[in-house]
N, C-alpha and C positions, 0 to 999 in steps of 0.2 A: 525886153525882147522886141525885136522889130517885126514888122509884117512879113518881110522877106524870110526871116528865120522861121516864122510859123509855117509859111508855105513849103519850106524845105523839110519840115518834120514828117516822119512817117505817122500813119494813124495811131500806131502803138505809142509813139512818143507824145503825140497830142493828148491821148487818153491819160497818159501818166501825168502830164502837166496839169490837166484838168482835175485829176484826183488830188494832186498836190495842192492845187488851189482850193479844192473843197475842204481838205483838212485845215488849211490856213484860215478859211472863212469861218469854220466852226470854232477853231481856237480863238479867233478874234472876237467872235460873238460871245463866247464864254467869258473872255476878259472884259468885254463891254458890260455884260450883266453884272459881273462882280464889282465893276466901278459904277454901276447904276447909270451907265451911259446908254439909255435905251434907244436913242436915235441912231447911235453907232451900231448897236445890236441889230436894229432894223435893216440898216444898209448891208451888214454882213450876211444876214439871213436871206435877203433878196439876192445877193450875189451867189450864195450857196445854192439857192433854188434854181437860179439861172444856169449854173454849172450842171446841176442834176438834169435839167431839161435838155441841155446840149449833149450830155452823155447818153441819155435815153434816145434822143433823136439819131445818134450815131450808130445805134445797134442795127444789125442786118436781120431781116426776117428769116433768112435761111441759115441762121447761126445755130439752130438746134437748141438743146437744153441749156447750154451756157448762156445763150442770149435770153432765154426765158427767165433764167435765174437772175441775171443782171438787171433785166427789166423790172422784175419784182423787187429787187433790192433798191434800185433807183426810185421806184414808186414809194416804197416804204420810207426811205430817207427823205423823200419829198414831203410825205405826210408828217414825219417827225419834225422836219424843218418848219412847217406851218404850225404845228402844235407848240413849238418852242416859243412862239410869241406870247403864249399865255402860261405854258408849263415849261419853265426854263430847264428843269432837270432832265428833260428828254435829250438835250444837246449832248450830254455826257455819253449816252449810248450812240447817238449819231456820229459823234467824233470817233468813238471806238470802232464802229463799223467802217467808217471812211478810212481810218488808219489801217485796219485789217485788209480792206480791199486794195489800198495802195501797196501794201507789203506783198500781197498775193500777186498783184499785177506786175510788180517789179520782179518777183521771183519767176513768174511765167515768161517774162521777157528776156531772161538770161539763161545761159546753160548752167550757171552755178546756182544751186539751190541752197539757201541758208539752212544751217543745221537746226536753228530754232524752229523754223517752219516744218522741217521734217519731223521733229519731235511732236509738234502740234498736230500734224496730220496722223501720226501714229495712234493718237487717241481716238480719232474717227474710225480707224480700221478695227478697233476693238469693240465698237458699238454694234449692238444687235438691231437691225432694222426689221420691222414687221410689216 
């Protein structure tokens, strides 16, 4: 991807690309751990953390509750990314959350809602909040 292509992207498209990159970095870090290539794991975790920092910096203060929730999620993923250096198992959850966030972002960016997501959200509607 060229620099000019990046400048032509909307903020939503840039966010999607960064989330795709985050998922990729987590996948590569897990693969590196399995291969006991810890120097490669280190590089991937650094890139994942840098992406989380950029995603967090891109949030607007006037975004309301969604901004607050994204900020908390990015912070949590950042903590888990740092923990992954010594506790490799936390990467599985981080990857799962990043994938879910990417799917949700893609669904919110289109008029077409995937049926799988609709079924997933139906579970939340049945939950009792106290």
